[in-house]
MARFILO-70819 format. One record per residue (C-alpha): residue number from 0; y, z, x. Coordinates in steps of 0.2 Angstrom, whole numbers. Layout:
<papas>
PAPA | NUM | Y | Z | X
...
</papas>
This chain:
<papas>
PAPA | 0 | 528 | 573 | 550
PAPA | 1 | 537 | 558 | 549
PAPA | 2 | 526 | 552 | 534
PAPA | 3 | 532 | 568 | 525
PAPA | 4 | 551 | 567 | 529
PAPA | 5 | 549 | 549 | 522
PAPA | 6 | 539 | 554 | 507
PAPA | 7 | 554 | 566 | 503
PAPA | 8 | 568 | 550 | 505
PAPA | 9 | 557 | 540 | 494
PAPA | 10 | 558 | 554 | 481
PAPA | 11 | 577 | 557 | 483
PAPA | 12 | 580 | 538 | 479
PAPA | 13 | 568 | 538 | 466
PAPA | 14 | 577 | 551 | 458
PAPA | 15 | 593 | 544 | 461
PAPA | 16 | 588 | 526 | 453
PAPA | 17 | 582 | 537 | 437
PAPA | 18 | 598 | 545 | 437
PAPA | 19 | 608 | 526 | 437
PAPA | 20 | 598 | 520 | 424
PAPA | 21 | 601 | 535 | 413
PAPA | 22 | 619 | 533 | 416
PAPA | 23 | 619 | 514 | 413
PAPA | 24 | 607 | 516 | 399
PAPA | 25 | 594 | 503 | 410
PAPA | 26 | 577 | 507 | 405
PAPA | 27 | 569 | 496 | 420
PAPA | 28 | 579 | 508 | 435
PAPA | 29 | 576 | 523 | 426
PAPA | 30 | 556 | 519 | 426
PAPA | 31 | 556 | 511 | 442
PAPA | 32 | 566 | 526 | 450
PAPA | 33 | 555 | 538 | 440
PAPA | 34 | 540 | 529 | 447
PAPA | 35 | 546 | 529 | 464
PAPA | 36 | 550 | 549 | 463
PAPA | 37 | 533 | 554 | 456
PAPA | 38 | 523 | 542 | 469
PAPA | 39 | 531 | 548 | 482
PAPA | 40 | 529 | 568 | 475
PAPA | 41 | 510 | 563 | 473
PAPA | 42 | 509 | 556 | 490
PAPA | 43 | 517 | 570 | 498
PAPA | 44 | 507 | 582 | 489
PAPA | 45 | 491 | 573 | 495
PAPA | 46 | 497 | 574 | 514
PAPA | 47 | 501 | 594 | 512
PAPA | 48 | 485 | 596 | 505
PAPA | 49 | 475 | 587 | 518
PAPA | 50 | 486 | 595 | 532
PAPA | 51 | 480 | 613 | 526
PAPA | 52 | 462 | 607 | 524
PAPA | 53 | 462 | 602 | 541
PAPA | 54 | 469 | 619 | 546
PAPA | 55 | 457 | 628 | 537
PAPA | 56 | 443 | 618 | 544
PAPA | 57 | 448 | 622 | 563
PAPA | 58 | 452 | 640 | 560
PAPA | 59 | 435 | 642 | 551
PAPA | 60 | 423 | 629 | 555
PAPA | 61 | 407 | 636 | 549
PAPA | 62 | 415 | 638 | 530
PAPA | 63 | 420 | 620 | 530
PAPA | 64 | 402 | 615 | 536
PAPA | 65 | 397 | 627 | 521
PAPA | 66 | 407 | 619 | 510
PAPA | 67 | 405 | 600 | 514
PAPA | 68 | 387 | 605 | 513
PAPA | 69 | 389 | 613 | 495
PAPA | 70 | 399 | 596 | 489
PAPA | 71 | 386 | 585 | 497
PAPA | 72 | 371 | 594 | 488
PAPA | 73 | 381 | 593 | 471
PAPA | 74 | 383 | 575 | 473
PAPA | 75 | 368 | 571 | 477
PAPA | 76 | 360 | 582 | 462
PAPA | 77 | 374 | 572 | 451
PAPA | 78 | 369 | 555 | 457
PAPA | 79 | 349 | 559 | 457
PAPA | 80 | 349 | 563 | 438
PAPA | 81 | 342 | 551 | 427
</papas>
C-alpha cells in the first residue's frame, strides 16, 4: 500500500518537473519529468495487476493452478521446438 502511494507521489513530482521544463523551455527537465511520471505510472500499474492476480488466485485457487499449468505447457512447447 505504501509503495502505491509512493508511486503516485513520484508521478505527481514527475508531472510537476515536466511542467516546469515546459514553462522554462528546458528540455532536460521536461524529459526527466516525463520519464519519472511514466515510470511511476508503469510501476503502479504492475503493482495493481499483481495485487489483482493475487486476489483472484486466493479466491479461486484451482483456476489459478489451471492457468499456471497452461502457461507452463505453452512455454514448454515454444522452448521445445526446433
